mmCIF file of the C-alpha atoms, coordinates in Angstrom:
data_MODEL
# 
_entry.id   MODEL 
# 
loop_
_atom_site.group_PDB 
_atom_site.id 
_atom_site.type_symbol 
_atom_site.label_atom_id 
_atom_site.label_alt_id 
_atom_site.label_comp_id 
_atom_site.label_asym_id 
_atom_site.label_entity_id 
_atom_site.label_seq_id 
_atom_site.pdbx_PDB_ins_code 
_atom_site.Cartn_x 
_atom_site.Cartn_y 
_atom_site.Cartn_z 
_atom_site.occupancy 
_atom_site.B_iso_or_equiv 
_atom_site.pdbx_formal_charge 
_atom_site.auth_seq_id 
_atom_site.auth_comp_id 
_atom_site.auth_asym_id 
_atom_site.auth_atom_id 
_atom_site.pdbx_PDB_model_num 
ATOM 1   C CA . MET A 1 1   ? 10.532  -17.130 -3.906  1.00 0.00 ? 1   MET A CA 1 
ATOM 2   C CA . GLY A 1 2   ? 7.047   -18.070 -2.717  1.00 0.00 ? 2   GLY A CA 1 
ATOM 3   C CA . VAL A 1 3   ? 3.758   -16.782 -4.084  1.00 0.00 ? 3   VAL A CA 1 
ATOM 4   C CA . ARG A 1 4   ? 3.067   -14.523 -1.059  1.00 0.00 ? 4   ARG A CA 1 
ATOM 5   C CA . GLU A 1 5   ? 6.497   -12.874 -1.221  1.00 0.00 ? 5   GLU A CA 1 
ATOM 6   C CA . THR A 1 6   ? 6.252   -12.512 -5.002  1.00 0.00 ? 6   THR A CA 1 
ATOM 7   C CA . ALA A 1 7   ? 2.872   -10.764 -4.614  1.00 0.00 ? 7   ALA A CA 1 
ATOM 8   C CA . LEU A 1 8   ? 4.137   -8.344  -1.973  1.00 0.00 ? 8   LEU A CA 1 
ATOM 9   C CA . GLN A 1 9   ? 7.286   -7.510  -3.932  1.00 0.00 ? 9   GLN A CA 1 
ATOM 10  C CA . ALA A 1 10  ? 5.227   -6.924  -7.072  1.00 0.00 ? 10  ALA A CA 1 
ATOM 11  C CA . LEU A 1 11  ? 2.985   -4.512  -5.170  1.00 0.00 ? 11  LEU A CA 1 
ATOM 12  C CA . GLN A 1 12  ? 6.050   -2.688  -3.791  1.00 0.00 ? 12  GLN A CA 1 
ATOM 13  C CA . GLU A 1 13  ? 7.497   -2.372  -7.310  1.00 0.00 ? 13  GLU A CA 1 
ATOM 14  C CA . THR A 1 14  ? 4.176   -1.060  -8.622  1.00 0.00 ? 14  THR A CA 1 
ATOM 15  C CA . LEU A 1 15  ? 4.061   1.567   -5.878  1.00 0.00 ? 15  LEU A CA 1 
ATOM 16  C CA . GLU A 1 16  ? 7.534   2.764   -6.815  1.00 0.00 ? 16  GLU A CA 1 
ATOM 17  C CA . GLY A 1 17  ? 5.866   4.157   -9.941  1.00 0.00 ? 17  GLY A CA 1 
ATOM 18  C CA . LEU A 1 18  ? 4.607   6.988   -7.715  1.00 0.00 ? 18  LEU A CA 1 
ATOM 19  C CA . ALA A 1 19  ? 8.043   8.604   -8.119  1.00 0.00 ? 19  ALA A CA 1 
ATOM 20  C CA . GLN A 1 20  ? 7.092   9.353   -11.755 1.00 0.00 ? 20  GLN A CA 1 
ATOM 21  C CA . ALA A 1 21  ? 3.764   10.967  -10.847 1.00 0.00 ? 21  ALA A CA 1 
ATOM 22  C CA . ALA A 1 22  ? 2.979   14.161  -12.712 1.00 0.00 ? 22  ALA A CA 1 
ATOM 23  C CA . VAL A 1 23  ? 2.757   16.336  -9.600  1.00 0.00 ? 23  VAL A CA 1 
ATOM 24  C CA . ALA A 1 24  ? 5.010   19.108  -8.333  1.00 0.00 ? 24  ALA A CA 1 
ATOM 25  C CA . THR A 1 25  ? 6.501   16.928  -5.583  1.00 0.00 ? 25  THR A CA 1 
ATOM 26  C CA . PRO A 1 26  ? 5.809   13.207  -6.003  1.00 0.00 ? 26  PRO A CA 1 
ATOM 27  C CA . PRO A 1 27  ? 5.422   11.054  -2.907  1.00 0.00 ? 27  PRO A CA 1 
ATOM 28  C CA . THR A 1 28  ? 8.320   8.941   -1.679  1.00 0.00 ? 28  THR A CA 1 
ATOM 29  C CA . VAL A 1 29  ? 7.882   5.182   -1.387  1.00 0.00 ? 29  VAL A CA 1 
ATOM 30  C CA . ALA A 1 30  ? 9.705   3.738   1.624   1.00 0.00 ? 30  ALA A CA 1 
ATOM 31  C CA . GLU A 1 31  ? 11.103  0.248   1.971   1.00 0.00 ? 31  GLU A CA 1 
ATOM 32  C CA . ARG A 1 32  ? 8.453   -2.340  2.752   1.00 0.00 ? 32  ARG A CA 1 
ATOM 33  C CA . ASN A 1 33  ? 7.621   -2.581  6.484   1.00 0.00 ? 33  ASN A CA 1 
ATOM 34  C CA . SER A 1 34  ? 9.762   0.462   7.355   1.00 0.00 ? 34  SER A CA 1 
ATOM 35  C CA . ASP A 1 35  ? 9.571   1.981   10.816  1.00 0.00 ? 35  ASP A CA 1 
ATOM 36  C CA . GLU A 1 36  ? 7.164   4.850   11.281  1.00 0.00 ? 36  GLU A CA 1 
ATOM 37  C CA . PRO A 1 37  ? 8.816   7.929   9.811   1.00 0.00 ? 37  PRO A CA 1 
ATOM 38  C CA . GLU A 1 38  ? 10.664  10.514  11.853  1.00 0.00 ? 38  GLU A CA 1 
ATOM 39  C CA . GLU A 1 39  ? 10.320  12.904  8.926   1.00 0.00 ? 39  GLU A CA 1 
ATOM 40  C CA . VAL A 1 40  ? 7.804   13.006  6.095   1.00 0.00 ? 40  VAL A CA 1 
ATOM 41  C CA . PRO A 1 41  ? 9.016   14.265  2.690   1.00 0.00 ? 41  PRO A CA 1 
ATOM 42  C CA . GLY A 1 42  ? 7.174   17.221  1.162   1.00 0.00 ? 42  GLY A CA 1 
ATOM 43  C CA . GLY A 1 43  ? 5.217   15.074  -1.294  1.00 0.00 ? 43  GLY A CA 1 
ATOM 44  C CA . GLY A 1 44  ? 4.195   12.520  1.332   1.00 0.00 ? 44  GLY A CA 1 
ATOM 45  C CA . LEU A 1 45  ? 5.419   9.044   2.178   1.00 0.00 ? 45  LEU A CA 1 
ATOM 46  C CA . VAL A 1 46  ? 3.950   5.624   1.320   1.00 0.00 ? 46  VAL A CA 1 
ATOM 47  C CA . ILE A 1 47  ? 4.856   2.497   3.302   1.00 0.00 ? 47  ILE A CA 1 
ATOM 48  C CA . LEU A 1 48  ? 3.682   -1.001  2.370   1.00 0.00 ? 48  LEU A CA 1 
ATOM 49  C CA . ARG A 1 49  ? 2.921   -3.270  5.330   1.00 0.00 ? 49  ARG A CA 1 
ATOM 50  C CA . ASP A 1 50  ? 2.757   -7.023  4.681   1.00 0.00 ? 50  ASP A CA 1 
ATOM 51  C CA . GLY A 1 51  ? -0.533  -7.368  6.530   1.00 0.00 ? 51  GLY A CA 1 
ATOM 52  C CA . ASP A 1 52  ? -2.368  -10.654 7.000   1.00 0.00 ? 52  ASP A CA 1 
ATOM 53  C CA . PRO A 1 53  ? -2.917  -13.434 4.480   1.00 0.00 ? 53  PRO A CA 1 
ATOM 54  C CA . GLY A 1 54  ? -5.962  -14.565 6.463   1.00 0.00 ? 54  GLY A CA 1 
ATOM 55  C CA . GLU A 1 55  ? -7.581  -17.986 6.302   1.00 0.00 ? 55  GLU A CA 1 
ATOM 56  C CA . PRO A 1 56  ? -7.497  -19.456 2.804   1.00 0.00 ? 56  PRO A CA 1 
ATOM 57  C CA . THR A 1 57  ? -10.253 -21.227 0.972   1.00 0.00 ? 57  THR A CA 1 
ATOM 58  C CA . ILE A 1 58  ? -8.942  -24.736 0.321   1.00 0.00 ? 58  ILE A CA 1 
ATOM 59  C CA . LEU A 1 59  ? -9.660  -26.569 -2.912  1.00 0.00 ? 59  LEU A CA 1 
ATOM 60  C CA . LEU A 1 60  ? -8.878  -30.261 -3.305  1.00 0.00 ? 60  LEU A CA 1 
ATOM 61  C CA . SER A 1 61  ? -7.374  -32.312 -6.129  1.00 0.00 ? 61  SER A CA 1 
ATOM 62  C CA . PRO A 1 62  ? -4.835  -30.843 -6.351  1.00 0.00 ? 62  PRO A CA 1 
ATOM 63  C CA . THR A 1 63  ? -4.777  -29.080 -2.988  1.00 0.00 ? 63  THR A CA 1 
ATOM 64  C CA . THR A 1 64  ? -4.849  -25.334 -3.601  1.00 0.00 ? 64  THR A CA 1 
ATOM 65  C CA . TYR A 1 65  ? -4.920  -22.553 -1.004  1.00 0.00 ? 65  TYR A CA 1 
ATOM 66  C CA . CYS A 1 66  ? -6.812  -19.484 -2.250  1.00 0.00 ? 66  CYS A CA 1 
ATOM 67  C CA . TYR A 1 67  ? -5.879  -16.329 -0.348  1.00 0.00 ? 67  TYR A CA 1 
ATOM 68  C CA . GLU A 1 68  ? -7.410  -12.885 -0.053  1.00 0.00 ? 68  GLU A CA 1 
ATOM 69  C CA . HIS A 1 69  ? -4.275  -11.402 1.536   1.00 0.00 ? 69  HIS A CA 1 
ATOM 70  C CA . GLN A 1 70  ? -4.902  -8.016  3.166   1.00 0.00 ? 70  GLN A CA 1 
ATOM 71  C CA . ALA A 1 71  ? -1.774  -5.896  2.919   1.00 0.00 ? 71  ALA A CA 1 
ATOM 72  C CA . GLU A 1 72  ? -1.855  -2.257  4.010   1.00 0.00 ? 72  GLU A CA 1 
ATOM 73  C CA . LEU A 1 73  ? -0.536  1.004   2.632   1.00 0.00 ? 73  LEU A CA 1 
ATOM 74  C CA . GLU A 1 74  ? 0.300   3.754   5.090   1.00 0.00 ? 74  GLU A CA 1 
ATOM 75  C CA . VAL A 1 75  ? 0.164   7.135   3.398   1.00 0.00 ? 75  VAL A CA 1 
ATOM 76  C CA . TRP A 1 76  ? 1.788   9.857   5.535   1.00 0.00 ? 76  TRP A CA 1 
ATOM 77  C CA . VAL A 1 77  ? 1.572   13.583  4.824   1.00 0.00 ? 77  VAL A CA 1 
ATOM 78  C CA . GLN A 1 78  ? 2.662   16.622  6.819   1.00 0.00 ? 78  GLN A CA 1 
ATOM 79  C CA . GLY A 1 79  ? 1.529   20.211  6.605   1.00 0.00 ? 79  GLY A CA 1 
ATOM 80  C CA . ALA A 1 80  ? 1.167   23.383  8.597   1.00 0.00 ? 80  ALA A CA 1 
ATOM 81  C CA . THR A 1 81  ? -2.621  23.476  8.330   1.00 0.00 ? 81  THR A CA 1 
ATOM 82  C CA . ALA A 1 82  ? -5.396  20.922  8.287   1.00 0.00 ? 82  ALA A CA 1 
ATOM 83  C CA . ALA A 1 83  ? -6.395  22.097  4.815   1.00 0.00 ? 83  ALA A CA 1 
ATOM 84  C CA . ALA A 1 84  ? -2.853  21.603  3.490   1.00 0.00 ? 84  ALA A CA 1 
ATOM 85  C CA . ARG A 1 85  ? -2.668  18.094  4.956   1.00 0.00 ? 85  ARG A CA 1 
ATOM 86  C CA . ASP A 1 86  ? -6.105  17.188  3.589   1.00 0.00 ? 86  ASP A CA 1 
ATOM 87  C CA . ALA A 1 87  ? -5.233  18.432  0.094   1.00 0.00 ? 87  ALA A CA 1 
ATOM 88  C CA . LEU A 1 88  ? -1.887  16.618  -0.026  1.00 0.00 ? 88  LEU A CA 1 
ATOM 89  C CA . LEU A 1 89  ? -3.379  13.377  1.298   1.00 0.00 ? 89  LEU A CA 1 
ATOM 90  C CA . ASP A 1 90  ? -6.163  13.574  -1.280  1.00 0.00 ? 90  ASP A CA 1 
ATOM 91  C CA . GLN A 1 91  ? -3.562  14.105  -4.021  1.00 0.00 ? 91  GLN A CA 1 
ATOM 92  C CA . VAL A 1 92  ? -1.427  11.116  -2.982  1.00 0.00 ? 92  VAL A CA 1 
ATOM 93  C CA . LEU A 1 93  ? -4.437  8.834   -2.513  1.00 0.00 ? 93  LEU A CA 1 
ATOM 94  C CA . GLY A 1 94  ? -5.646  9.883   -5.968  1.00 0.00 ? 94  GLY A CA 1 
ATOM 95  C CA . LEU A 1 95  ? -2.424  8.636   -7.594  1.00 0.00 ? 95  LEU A CA 1 
ATOM 96  C CA . ILE A 1 96  ? -2.556  5.060   -6.283  1.00 0.00 ? 96  ILE A CA 1 
ATOM 97  C CA . PRO A 1 97  ? -5.682  3.703   -8.069  1.00 0.00 ? 97  PRO A CA 1 
ATOM 98  C CA . ALA A 1 98  ? -4.246  4.489   -11.509 1.00 0.00 ? 98  ALA A CA 1 
ATOM 99  C CA . LEU A 1 99  ? -1.115  2.456   -10.745 1.00 0.00 ? 99  LEU A CA 1 
ATOM 100 C CA . ILE A 1 100 ? -3.194  -0.556  -9.691  1.00 0.00 ? 100 ILE A CA 1 
ATOM 101 C CA . ALA A 1 101 ? -5.699  -0.173  -12.552 1.00 0.00 ? 101 ALA A CA 1 
ATOM 102 C CA . ALA A 1 102 ? -2.848  -0.197  -15.083 1.00 0.00 ? 102 ALA A CA 1 
ATOM 103 C CA . ASP A 1 103 ? -2.024  -3.791  -14.064 1.00 0.00 ? 103 ASP A CA 1 
ATOM 104 C CA . PRO A 1 104 ? -4.321  -5.308  -11.420 1.00 0.00 ? 104 PRO A CA 1 
ATOM 105 C CA . THR A 1 105 ? -2.441  -8.631  -11.688 1.00 0.00 ? 105 THR A CA 1 
ATOM 106 C CA . LEU A 1 106 ? 0.853   -6.916  -10.743 1.00 0.00 ? 106 LEU A CA 1 
ATOM 107 C CA . GLY A 1 107 ? 2.669   -8.545  -13.633 1.00 0.00 ? 107 GLY A CA 1 
ATOM 108 C CA . MET A 1 108 ? 0.813   -11.846 -13.127 1.00 0.00 ? 108 MET A CA 1 
ATOM 109 C CA . ALA A 1 109 ? 1.997   -12.104 -9.502  1.00 0.00 ? 109 ALA A CA 1 
ATOM 110 C CA . VAL A 1 110 ? -1.635  -12.184 -8.303  1.00 0.00 ? 110 VAL A CA 1 
ATOM 111 C CA . ASP A 1 111 ? -5.041  -12.955 -9.754  1.00 0.00 ? 111 ASP A CA 1 
ATOM 112 C CA . TYR A 1 112 ? -6.338  -9.517  -8.808  1.00 0.00 ? 112 TYR A CA 1 
ATOM 113 C CA . THR A 1 113 ? -5.574  -6.480  -6.635  1.00 0.00 ? 113 THR A CA 1 
ATOM 114 C CA . GLU A 1 114 ? -8.300  -4.466  -4.942  1.00 0.00 ? 114 GLU A CA 1 
ATOM 115 C CA . LEU A 1 115 ? -8.036  -1.228  -2.980  1.00 0.00 ? 115 LEU A CA 1 
ATOM 116 C CA . ARG A 1 116 ? -10.400 -0.647  -0.055  1.00 0.00 ? 116 ARG A CA 1 
ATOM 117 C CA . GLU A 1 117 ? -11.536 2.512   1.721   1.00 0.00 ? 117 GLU A CA 1 
ATOM 118 C CA . PRO A 1 118 ? -8.843  4.279   3.773   1.00 0.00 ? 118 PRO A CA 1 
ATOM 119 C CA . VAL A 1 119 ? -8.947  4.803   7.516   1.00 0.00 ? 119 VAL A CA 1 
ATOM 120 C CA . LEU A 1 120 ? -7.801  8.359   8.296   1.00 0.00 ? 120 LEU A CA 1 
ATOM 121 C CA . GLU A 1 121 ? -5.855  9.414   11.389  1.00 0.00 ? 121 GLU A CA 1 
ATOM 122 C CA . SER A 1 122 ? -4.209  12.620  12.551  1.00 0.00 ? 122 SER A CA 1 
ATOM 123 C CA . GLU A 1 123 ? -0.973  12.637  14.551  1.00 0.00 ? 123 GLU A CA 1 
ATOM 124 C CA . ARG A 1 124 ? 0.242   15.560  16.646  1.00 0.00 ? 124 ARG A CA 1 
ATOM 125 C CA . PHE A 1 125 ? 3.838   16.171  17.632  1.00 0.00 ? 125 PHE A CA 1 
ATOM 126 C CA . PRO A 1 126 ? 4.856   19.175  19.781  1.00 0.00 ? 126 PRO A CA 1 
ATOM 127 C CA . GLY A 1 127 ? 6.998   21.643  17.844  1.00 0.00 ? 127 GLY A CA 1 
ATOM 128 C CA . ALA A 1 128 ? 6.347   20.036  14.457  1.00 0.00 ? 128 ALA A CA 1 
ATOM 129 C CA . ALA A 1 129 ? 3.732   20.389  11.773  1.00 0.00 ? 129 ALA A CA 1 
ATOM 130 C CA . ASN A 1 130 ? 0.932   17.908  12.283  1.00 0.00 ? 130 ASN A CA 1 
ATOM 131 C CA . LEU A 1 131 ? 0.789   14.668  10.342  1.00 0.00 ? 131 LEU A CA 1 
ATOM 132 C CA . LYS A 1 132 ? -2.121  12.926  8.697   1.00 0.00 ? 132 LYS A CA 1 
ATOM 133 C CA . VAL A 1 133 ? -2.097  9.218   7.924   1.00 0.00 ? 133 VAL A CA 1 
ATOM 134 C CA . ALA A 1 134 ? -4.333  7.107   5.727   1.00 0.00 ? 134 ALA A CA 1 
ATOM 135 C CA . ARG A 1 135 ? -4.241  3.344   6.172   1.00 0.00 ? 135 ARG A CA 1 
ATOM 136 C CA . VAL A 1 136 ? -5.408  1.763   2.932   1.00 0.00 ? 136 VAL A CA 1 
ATOM 137 C CA . PRO A 1 137 ? -6.220  -1.969  2.862   1.00 0.00 ? 137 PRO A CA 1 
ATOM 138 C CA . VAL A 1 138 ? -5.051  -3.674  -0.326  1.00 0.00 ? 138 VAL A CA 1 
ATOM 139 C CA . ILE A 1 139 ? -6.446  -7.110  -1.118  1.00 0.00 ? 139 ILE A CA 1 
ATOM 140 C CA . LEU A 1 140 ? -4.104  -9.411  -3.037  1.00 0.00 ? 140 LEU A CA 1 
ATOM 141 C CA . SER A 1 141 ? -5.904  -12.459 -4.427  1.00 0.00 ? 141 SER A CA 1 
ATOM 142 C CA . TYR A 1 142 ? -3.643  -15.400 -5.195  1.00 0.00 ? 142 TYR A CA 1 
ATOM 143 C CA . ASP A 1 143 ? -3.503  -19.197 -5.090  1.00 0.00 ? 143 ASP A CA 1 
ATOM 144 C CA . THR A 1 144 ? -0.693  -21.441 -3.896  1.00 0.00 ? 144 THR A CA 1 
ATOM 145 C CA . THR A 1 145 ? -0.107  -25.139 -3.343  1.00 0.00 ? 145 THR A CA 1 
ATOM 146 C CA . SER A 1 146 ? 1.368   -24.609 0.134   1.00 0.00 ? 146 SER A CA 1 
ATOM 147 C CA . PRO A 1 147 ? 0.213   -22.396 3.030   1.00 0.00 ? 147 PRO A CA 1 
ATOM 148 C CA . LEU A 1 148 ? 3.887   -21.648 3.744   1.00 0.00 ? 148 LEU A CA 1 
ATOM 149 C CA . THR A 1 149 ? 4.560   -20.007 0.415   1.00 0.00 ? 149 THR A CA 1 
# 
């Protein structure tokens, strides 16, 4: 398995720790790159998107490609009121930094993991409680000897 895939799988495994969160209803972590949800569980839903590895910095002798890969977390919540959605989204977003801080190297899969500010969106569906989505950039810093891995 290549370095990029190892990094993304390590992040997915780290996120699965949300199921053990000490909250009444922990968020569900979907399979990586899942379709947008038709239903959102009561505790919220987190989807990891592979994102973009971007242009690497290239070091010579030996040739090393240094990436700042920007993956993305989609955090979906649903609630009957704006206040309920805001509170649940804040709760789920508050759980993620502790998981990353516990092991920012994701078990040595990356040099470092950094969370960035979320972009918030609201979704409206007729006949259903409104959804709120946060898109959280996650920077995975890693080096590899090939741009294909």
